[in-house]
N, C-alpha and C positions, 0 to 999 in steps of 0.2 A: 504493500500500500504506500509506504513512504517513498520508495523508488519511483512509483508511478506518479505520485504527486510532484516530485522533484522534476521528473521528465516533462510533465505537463507545464510546469512553471518555466523551464528552460525553453520549451517550444513557444510559449506565450511571450516571453521576453524577447526572443529573436523576431517573432512576428511583429512586435511593437516597433522594433528597430526598422524593419522593412517598411512598415506603415509610415514612419516619420520620413524616410527617404522618398517614398512614392507620393506622399501628399504634395510636395513641391513639384515633382515631375508631372504628376497628373494634372495639377492646376495649370501649369504652363502648356501642356499638350492640349487640354480641353479648351483653354482660352485662346491660344494662338495658332493651333493647328500644326505645331512643330514639336519634335522630340528634342529636348535639350540634352545632347550627349556630353555636355560638360557638367551635368548634375552630380555625377560621382566625384568630380574634382571640387565642386562646391562643398561636398561633404568633407573632403580632404582639407579644404581651407578652414572649415569650422574647427576641425581637429587641430590644425596647425596653430590657429589663433589661441585656442585653449592652452596648448603646450607652451606657446610663446609667453603668454601671461604668467603661467606657472613658473617657467624657467627664469623669469625676471623678478620673481618674488611676490607676485600678486596672488591673492587667494584664487583657488581653482574656480570657485563660483563666479568670480569676477570675469575670468576668461570665458566661461560658459555663457554668461549673460551678454558679453560683448560680441561673441562669435556670430550670432544671427544678424546683428545690426551691421557689423563690418562686412560680412559676406553679402548681405542684402544690398548694401550700398555699392559694393563691387559689381553685383549683378545689374543694378540699375544703370551704372555707367557703361557696362558692356552692352546692354540692350540699346542704349541711346547711340552708342558709337558704331556698333557692328551689327547686332542681331536685327535691328529694325529694318535694315536694308534688304533683308532676305525673306520677309514674310510672304512675298508673292511667289517664292520658289522654295517650298519646304525641303526638298532634297538638298539644295544648296545650303539651307539653314542648318540641316543636320550635319552636313560635312563641315560647315564652319564651326559649329559648336564642338564637334569632335576635335578639330584642330586646336581650338581654344583649350579644350581639356588636356590635350597633349602638352601644350605650352605650360599650363598651370602645374600639371603633374611633374614635368621634368624640372620646372623651377623649384618646386618644393623639394624634389629629390636632391637638387644641388644645395639647397639651404640646409637640409638635415644630413647631408653626406651619405645618403643611402642606408642609414642606420634605422633600427627599430627603437623608438624612444617611448618611454613609459610615462604615464600620468596617473597619479594615485586617484582612487575613487573618493569623491567628496564625502560620501557616506559609506564608511567601511563596515566590515563585520557582516553578520548574518541575522536574519529574523528567525527565531526559533518557534516552531509550532509543534509542540510535543517532542517527538524524536526527529522531526524533520527540520532541516536548515536550508533557508533560501537566501540568496544574495540580497542584501539591503539595497544596493545600488541598482541592480536589475529590477527590483520591485519599484524603485523610484522612477526608472525609465518607463515602466508600464503606466504608472500613474500620470507622469508628464505627458505621455503619448495620448492618453484618454482626454486629458485637459486640452491638449493642442487640437485634437480632432473636434471636440466640442466647440472650442473657440473659433476654429476655421469655419465650421458649419454655421455658427451664429453670425460671423462676419460676412459670409457670402449670402446668407439668406435673410438676415434680419437688419441689415444696415443699408444706408444710402450708397455707401461704397460698393457693397455687394450687388445692389440693384444696378448700378452703373456697369459693373463687371459683367453681369448676366445679360444686360442689354447690349453691350458691345460684343459679347459672344454670339448672341442670337442674330443680331442684325447690325453690323458695324455702320452701314450707310445711314440707317435710320437713327442710330445713336449719335452720329456726327450731326445730322440734321436737327437733333433735339438739343444740341449744345454741349454734348459730352465730348471732352477732349480724349479721343480714342488713343492717340500716342501716349498721353500721360497714363491712361488706364493700362495700356500694354506694358509700359515701363514699370508701373507700380506692381502689376501682377507678376512680371518676371522677377522683380526684386523680392517680392513676397515668397515666390517659389524658391529662390536662391537662399533666402533667410531660413526657410524651413530645412533646407539641406545643411546649412551651416549649424543650425541647432542640432540636427541629427549627428553631425560629425563631432560636435562638442560633447554630446552625451555618450557617444560610443567609444571615444578615444581611451577612457580608462579601462574599457573591456578588451579592445582589440589592439591597443598601442598605436603609435603614430608611425606610419611608413608610407612611402610614396604611392604605392598601389592600393591604398586603403579603399578608395572609392570605386575601383573597377568592379569588384564583386557586387556591390550594392547597385551600381548602375545597371548591370545586366539583369539582375533580379527585379529591379524596379521597372525596367523596360517591359519585361515579360508580365509583371503584375499589372501594369497599365493596360496592356493589350488584352489580358484575360479579363480584367475588371470592366473595361469599356471606356472609351474616350468620349467626352462630352458631358459628363456629370461629375458631381463631387463624390457621391457614394461609390461609383463604379471602381475607380482606382483604389479606394480604401478596401473594398471587398476583395479585389484582386490581390492586394498586398497581404491581406489576412490569409487568403488561400495559399498563395505562393510561399509566404513566410512560414506558415504552418507545415506545409509539405517539406520545405527545405530543412526545417529543424527536426521534423518527426522522422523522416525516412532514414537519416543516418543512425537512428537508434536500432533499426532492424536490418540494415544492409550497409555495405561499404560506402563511405561518403562520396567517392567518385561516381559510383553507380547511382547513388541517390540524386546527385546533381544532374546527371544525364537524364534520369527518369523524369525529374521535374520538368525539364525542358521538353522532353518528348510528349508528356501529358499535356503541357501547355500548347504545343504545336497542334496536337490532335484536337484539342478543345477549340482553338481559334479556327481551325479548318472547318469545323461543323457549326461554329457560332462566331463568325467574324465580328459581330457587334459587341461581343463580350458578355459578361454576366449581367450587367445593367446597361442597357443601351441608352446613351444620351442623345441629345438633339444633333450631335455631330458638329464638326468644324470643317 
């Protein structure tokens, strides 16, 4: 019983990490019609900002709080200078963001010297439930993820900003005619997605350490999760992230991790083949 509970907790905590990464990727894909292949490197930047603050003697929490704002601001500048020019050509935009990701990744690799750098958990120790012990920090990640999902949902569905975002998604021409600054909405949305990735990187760096290829795995799984969940809605990518994260964390308990990774992608490909709109079909972009 205890081992089953611990396994379920590990699966849930990894799923929460995938959801954090996919939230930003899904919002950008649904809003703008492009897949940001630099999203994994935004996760890496969030992790690097947290490490940098810690290495300079600042509290770890300070670095974690600063990471989403710094990465979000970086994303806003990138969108204004580069990404905005490629909205009419989604394939070119994907290639452009992939190139940006390479630049960011190799820049960080040069800064950290190719090493694996550790950051301590802000909340150490474990939570004891009878004879069972679960990581206090992983539990904190789950709680923060739930709060972020709820906050994002309320922001996009219950605020004037969310209304403008949804209006721009559904009919950009009509939104412009109504006086909505669609370039500003695009920039703010891209920055918001980047900030969520930065937050994800800040939260996971104590678990996975800091290394240059940190974001690659989460980018691939995030891309698959968005495709499985469905582009064009808020709930779709979250549902896809929950499914892919659960499978990615659960299957290695019953088979070799390499085989588990391959099986997850095979199952995702088969699912997309028969339901290309995803789990929850949005209005599309």
